[in-house]
Residue, then its C-alpha position, 0 to 999 in steps of 0.5 A: m514489513p517494509e515501509i514503502c511510503h508515508f504521507y499525512g500520518i498514513i503508512i504504507t507497507m508490504y510484507l515480505p513474502d505475502h499471499n496473492p492477490p497483490h495488496f498493500h497494507v495501510r496503518y493510520n493511527e490505530y487503524r489498519a487495512t489491506i487494499d487489493i492493488q487491482s480492484g481496490m477492495v479494502k479489508g479492515e477499517m479506515p477513516r473515510r478521509a485517510l482512505h480517500l487519500v490512500f486511494e488517490w495515492l493508489d490511482k497515481h502509483k498503481d504500476e510502481l505497486m505492482n512493480n514492487w509486488k513482483r520484486m517481492e516475489n522475486g526476492e528483491t528489495l522493494v523500492k520506495i514510492n513518493p508520497l502525495d504532494 
């Protein structure tokens, strides 16, 4: 499961291959969640502050995440995405 970003102890990954809808996985300490790239729907548990940071990051990098999803579907290597500043 390639790590595509890491910030403030939050680790963002995408599994290869994975099922639709396009989503990414988030780990923060003992918490785990998946987040739909388009709708922002969350499955799993994440502290409110960490989830706020993840959504801030998602808003800035939605296009890059979708590009990575397409890369994954084509069997290509995923590209790292910049963390929050």
